[in-house]
Every structure is written in C-alpha cells, then in structure tokens.
N, C-alpha and C positions, 0 to 999 in steps of 0.2 A: 584046453583049447586055444589052439592060437590067437594071439588078439591082430583084431581084426585090420588090414591096414588101413592107410587112411587112403580114399579116391579124392584126391589132392584138385585135380580138374574138375570134379563135379561140383566138388564146397566150393573151388573160387566161382563156380559159372550161378551157383545161386545166391552166392553174395553178388555178382554184375545181376539178376535177374528181381533179386530181393530190397535191394538197400533203396533207400529212396532218401530226399531230401531230409527230412525228418530223424532221420537216425545220425545224420554229420554232427559234431559240435561245429558252432557260428564260425565260433576263433580257426577252424581248418577254412573256411571258404574265404577270410580273411592272405591267410600263409597262399591262398594258390592263385589270389588275386595279383600277387606279388610274385609266384612265382610267372601271373601269364605277361604280368607287366617286364620282365626280366626275358624271358625270353620272344614278346617283340621288337625287344629296344636290343637282342641281338639276331636280329631276323634281319630287321631293314638296314643293319649296320653290315652284316656281311650282302646283302642282294647284290652289288657287282663286285664279287671275287672270280675271279675268269672262271671258276668250277661249275657257280650258280649260271654265267652265263652261257656254258654251253649242254648245261641240262637242258634251257628253256630252248636250242638252238634242236637238239635230240625233240621233244616236247612239239616243234614245230615241224619236224621231220614226219614223224607221225600224224599231227591231226585228232582231232575229236572237238566232242562239244564244249564249248563256252560254260562250262560250268560254275568257276570256281577262281578268284580273283588270286593272282601272283602277289603275296605283299609288295609294293615300294615301285610296282611299275603299272598297274590298275588295267592288266591285260588280263582275261580269262582264259582259262586252260580245263582237261576235264578235273575232275575232282580228286581222280588218283595222285595227275600230272603236277598240280597244286602241293598235293600232300610232300610227295617225293622232295619240290624243288624247295618250299617254304621249309622242308624240312632241315635239306643238306647244307642253304642258306642260314640254318639257325643256327650249327655244326662248325661253321666252317672254320670261326674267328677260336674255337675251344675259349668258348668267353661263359660256356651256356650254366649250366645249373648241375650240384652231382646229389646225389644219395646213397648214406653208407649202403645199406642195403641190397641198391640197387643194382651196385658195384659199377656204377657208371652214373649217366646223363641221360636222368628219364622224360623232361617237360621235350626235347627237341624230335624224341620221339612221340611224345601223345599230341600236340597243343594243335599240331601240324594235319593228322588227320582228323582231329573233332573240329578243328577250324574249319575246316573244305566241308566236312558235312553240315555244318552249323549253319554256315554263309548258305547255301547249296538247297537244304530241304529247311531255311530258318526256323532253325530252334534259339530257343531262349537261351540267354544267358543266365539264369540255374541252370535250368540244362544242360548247358556247356561246360561249367565250373563241376559237376557233381560227376558226372563222366571224366572227369580228368581228376578231380579228389581217386577216384574209382580204381580206376585206370594205375594210376602212380602203387596204390595199395596195391593190386595184383601182383604188379613185377616186382616190388617189394617184397611179396611174401617170397616169389619164387627164385630172389637171387640172392633171400635168406638162408633159404633153401639149398641153393647152387652153391653157396660159400666162395672161400676165396680159392677152392680146388676148381671149380669152372673160368675163375677169371684166368689163373695161372696155366689151365689147360692151353689155354691163346685162344680164345673164346674173345672176343670185342663184348660184355654185355650190353650193351650199349644201345645193340646190335640184336644179342639171340633171346635176350630177354623185352627189352623195345618191341619185339613182334607182339609178343603177349602182353604188353601194356598198352599198344593201342587198339587191339584186339576188342582187349575188356569193352577197351573208352566208347570204344567205337560202337559194339553190342548194347550199352548199357543208350546212349544219347538213340539207337533207335531201337530201342524195346523190345531187344529179343529176350525170348522168356526163356529158364533153366537150357534145354536140351540145345537148343539153337546156340546160345553163349557157350556152350558146353564144344559144339560144334566149331563156333568163331572160336575158339582159342584154340581146338586143331588144328583146322585148316594154317593157323599163324605158326604153331608151332613146329608145323613138317619143313616150313618156308625159312623156319629161323635160321640166321648164320649171321658171319661176319667175325673176320680175321682179324685178331692185332698186330700183326704182321704190316697191314697197311696204313700202320701212324706213320705220322709223315707224309701223306699221302693224298692227293683229291679223293679215296676211297675212304678215308675214315667221313667226311663228312658225307657222303656217297650213305654209309652206317644208317645214320642217324634216317634221314628222308626215305630210303627205302623200306626200313622198319615202322613207319607211319605208315607209310601207301602199303606194304601189307598190310597191316595192319586190318588198316581201311578196307582191302579187297573182300578179306576174314572175314567181316563182319557184314555185307554186303549179301557174301553171296550166301554165309551159315543163313540167314534172312529169307535168302530163296530157295531155302533146304537143302544145299547141298553141304555135305558132309566133313566130318574130319576125328580122329582117332579122339574118346570121349576119355581113354587116360594116355594122351597126349604128353603129362608131365610123369606122372611120375610109372606109369607103363614098360613093361617086360624088354621092347627098344626103342623106351620112349626118349625125352628131352633129357632126362637125367642121366639114363645110361649110356647116351653118346656124348653128351657134352661136360657132365661129372654132376651132381645132387642129388644129396637124400630129403627125402619131405622128416621135413623134425616135427613132433607134436608140438614141443612151443611157441614155434611160430606160427603154426597156423592157429592154434586159439586166440592169437591177437586178430583175427580176422573179425572184422564189424569192433574193434574194440578199440583198440592204437591208431594214430596216420599220420605216420612217419616223414608226412607232408611239414611234421614242426622240425625233422632234420633234415631238411632239401637244405644244401649250402649255396649260395648264392658266388658270385667267383668277381674277384675285386681283378686280377692280373688276367690279362687276357691266350693265358698259354694252358695245359692241360693242367688238371689241381695234383698229379704226382709232385709238380713245381710250385707249388704254393709253404709247403709248409719251411724247405729251406729257404726258400723268399722271406717268411716271414723271421725265421731263428735268424739268420744272417743280416738283417735288419738292425732286430729288438738287439743284437749284443753289440753291432756300430753304435746304434744311438745310445742306450744304458751306459755303455762304456767312455761314450765322447773318442770312437779310436778315426784316428787319418786311414783316408783308406789307401797313404804312399808306405802305409807303417804294416801294411801288414804285410805280410810272409806265406804262407798259405791257409787256406779255409778248405777243412775236409769237411764232407758231406757224407752224414749216414741215412741212407734211407731202406725201405719196405723189400724184398725181389720184389713184392707188386709193383709199389710205387717203384723201382728200374724196367717193369718189363712194359710199363707205358710212357712213362721219361728215359727210353730207351740211348739218345742220341747225347752222345760226348763230343758232339761235333755239330756246328750247325753253318747250310751253307746254302740255306733258303728262310727264308719267315715261317714258310710251314716247319723246317725242320728246327728253328730255332723255338719252337712251343715246346717240344720234348727232349729240349736242352738245358738243364740243372744249370752246368758252368754258362752257360749266355742268361738264362734267366735271374740267375743269381748278381753275379756280373754286372748285367744293366739293371737288375733293384738297386744294389748301391753306388753305380755311376749315375744312375739315371732317377730321376721324378717317378716316369710315365712312365707303369708297364700293363699299357690299354694298348688299343691296334697299333699304335705309333712304332709301339717297342719291337716292331715283327717287321717292319719294311727292310727290301734288300740293304737300303745304305746303312739301317742300320746294323744289319748281322754283318758286313766286311768292312763295322768302324775298327781301324787299329786298333785305340785305343782298348776298344771290348776285348777282341780277341786278343791284346797283349794281357788283360786282363782275367782271364775265362785260365790262363795256365800257370794261374795259382790257384788255384780249383781244381780237386778232386771228387769225385765221387762212389761209395762203398756201400756194397752191398752187407745188410745187419741184419739178426735174428732176433735184434730185441724190438720190431715193432714187422707187423703183420701189416699192417694199411696202408697210410697216407703221412705216419709221422716221422719224423726227419730229427737226426741229431746235427748241430752244426759248433764244427771245431776252429777258433779262428786265431794261429798262433803268428804277433811280430816278430818283426824284424829283431827287436829285441829281446825274443823269450819267453812276454809273454802267453797267458793260451786262457781262452773265454771260452765257457762252451752254452748254449740253448737248447731245448729241444721246445717243437714245434707240433699240433697237429690241428688241419687245419678242418678239420672236420666237426671238428668240440671246438672249436671257435665262432656257435651263431650266434648274432646277434638275435636279443630279440624282437621280440615283431616291429614293434613300433620303430626301436632302431632300424632295423632291415629293413621296412618299408619308406625309408629316408632315404640309405643308401641306396633303395634299387631304385629311387627314383629320380634323386642326383644321375645315375648311373644312367638310365632311360635315356633323358632328356641329352643329357653328353655323347649319345649314339646316335641317336634320331634325330636332334634340332640340325647337326649339320644332312640332313638326306630330309626334310619334310620341312622344315622349318619349324623358327620358335614358337610361334599362332598355333598348326597344325600337332606337334612335339606334345604344346602342354594341353593342349585341349582332348586327343588322346593319354594323356596318364590319369584326368579328370575322369574319362570316362568309364576307365580302367578300375577307377576308383570306386565306382557305381553300376560291375556288371550286371548282379544278379537282378540287376533293376530293367537291366535290354530285355526289351519284349521277341527283336528278331536281329540276330547275330547278323545277317545278311546286309541291315543297314550299319551294324557298327560296321565293320568292314569296309563301305564304300565312306563315312566318313572318317576313317583313317588313312585314305588314300591324301599325297599335296593334292593341295589345294590349287 
C-alpha cells in the first residue's frame, strides 16, 4: 500500500482551529511581545514615507467605513485599507524582522491584519498575541516545505507566505472552525503573489501590506461561507506545484511542538537582511585587527545566490536601492556609525567619500553558503589579508538581551514621532499586552498626545 500523502492544508486548518493559548509555552508570548514592539517601532518610523502617503491618497479616493486606525495618523479607514497601509509602512524601511523558515519577513504580514481586526472587533491582547503566534507558525511550516527553491523561483516569500500567515492569524482571531480555516487558507493561497524583481521599488513594501490585507479578507470571507480549495497548498495544481515546494513529514511533525518565533531575527541595520552578514563580518575584521580604512586596498564579499538575489544592487542611486546594495551597506557601516534610517537618505547615497570607498568592494557568489551567511576578505595596501565569516540568522540574542535591544530601537524610532512620554508609555504597555482586555483601547492610547 502506498503511503498516504499528508493533507497539509487541512492539517494546518486543524492546528489553527484547535490550538489554544494554554497549548503555547509562556516564553513564546514574551517573544511575541518583543516582535510586536519591533513592528510598532518600524511602522511609526515608516509612516511618512511617500509610498504610504500615496496609499492613503488612494484609500481617500476609494472611501469607506471608518473602522480602524492608521498608526501615527489617528484617522480611520476600513479594516482592509488599514491592514494594507500599516503593513506597507512597517516594511518600507526594510528594518523589520526576518525568519529563516519563513524565507522573509513575517511580522509585517501578520500584525497589520490582526491589529486591524482586534481594534475593530475589540479583541483582547491575549487573543491578539495567540493569533500572531499561530499565524507565524503556519507561515514557517509552509516556508520550510517550500525551501530555497521557492525563493529562487523569483517569488517574494514575505508576500507569498504572508498571505497564508495573515489568513491563519485572522482565522484564529475570528474563531473559525476547521473547515472555515481551510477555506481561509484556500482563499489566501489563490491570491498569493509577489515578485523579487520589485525589490528597490515601492512595490516591495506594498507586498507586505497586500499580503496582510488579503489574509484578512480571506478570513472574513471564509467566516461567511465563502469557499476556497481545501488542498490549496499541496494539491495537484496548488501552491507548491506552481511556486515550488514539497510537503515534508519532518516539518509537519513540528506543528504544535516547536515555535519558530524563538528564531525570529530582528534587524539592527535598516537594510535588506542579506546585507547584514557582510556588514558584521567586515566590521569584525576592522575592529579585531585595528585596521585603518585608508590602508584597505580591496574588500571581497562572498554571499550565497539566495542572498544576492535579494541584495542584488551593485550600485545605489536612491535610498531604496541602497538598502539592497551590499557595497553601499558595507562602505557606510565602515565609514559611519549609523546604519539606521539616516544611512539611506539621498544625501548619504550620493556622498562622494562613500562612492569612492564602494569601488574597493567586490561582491561574489559562492556555493559555500545557502542562506544569508557571508565571508568577507580584506586585503591591505601592504599585502596583508584577513577573513571573517558571519551568519546573521544565527546571531540571535537571548530573550532578555533581545528585549533590551528592541526597547532601545523602539524608543529611537518612536520618540521623534510620538514624543518621549507617549513612546515610554507605549513601550511599557506592550510589555503587559496580555493583560489588556480591549485592543481598541490600546490603539487609542498609542496615538500622539
């Protein structure tokens, strides 16, 4: 008898419908609060980007019920419009978190939709966090089964996987049963899209918001009996057949047992995560060896094909392009302390000293690495050579250190926008989010006074 194939869509639907807060270890909720704080910070910091303003103008043009708050603006749009706009705002700086199994950035696709839903339907902080954890796990399972082949096909997994993650989280928050949850995944899956060719344009951040919006719409439709393919992921003409991937029994067996949120990597440089390992390796050599930048003849960066398909720009003429340009990111990190938002202004991108230093940097593909690892070789004018290897997805701080780092990042991002008193109060409120009875009250409290 042939082995029965795993019905992954229905397996995930069962997980969504049947998993309760009591099934999730308490420390997982601590990680979720850190992730939410990080997401809020990058959302408020990104709110004034031109692409966000264009999306708001489009929402104004379309009109609709005033249901949900646009963070940092204090105005209300429909829940789906808010999920789109808040989601795009949170990804526009490329300063948001990454999960290796997700093959991209999960939080920017999940938090916007469940925050919209929680504010609109007055859900508790505990239910909000539970939905996020479940959505993240669903996206991670599909991503781990999709593997690098899915990423290398040209898909932007933040978007493709984000549709499923958002739908799963919203399905949980709405209390959908197994059949409704399977339909929500089906409706989300048939909308899943997003191309890496959009990197360096406004459309990349749009991917995150659109995935969040589509997941919310999928769950709301499924609640009303709207149907989708209940084998959308593994079916004969389903997601894996079209976008690459295969159901892995080992991955499926982790459902309900492991929680990839512990491996969530927050960013401390405001650029594509594929630029971070080169930055860290280059900085390590300079600091360890005490090298003078004027003595450097050449810097050679070796990264995986996957990393270079993301950070593919070899020159940068705009701030957005700079976020995907390893030569620029490494040059800036060595010449300047600030690798945050201020490193990607038009003034910085066109700095003659930076442009001259970039000419010393070459970027090469290596088969030694598969994900975001990188090797950096620095040669001095005197002929000395130094090498360092870094893997940013393995350099994840322990929970307490992560809490401290994200609080500092949060305040750095939010204080200029909200003012110190509101930012401090918001920081403390997130730490006790599971005690909040009504997320509508929380959202109202975090707007600028």
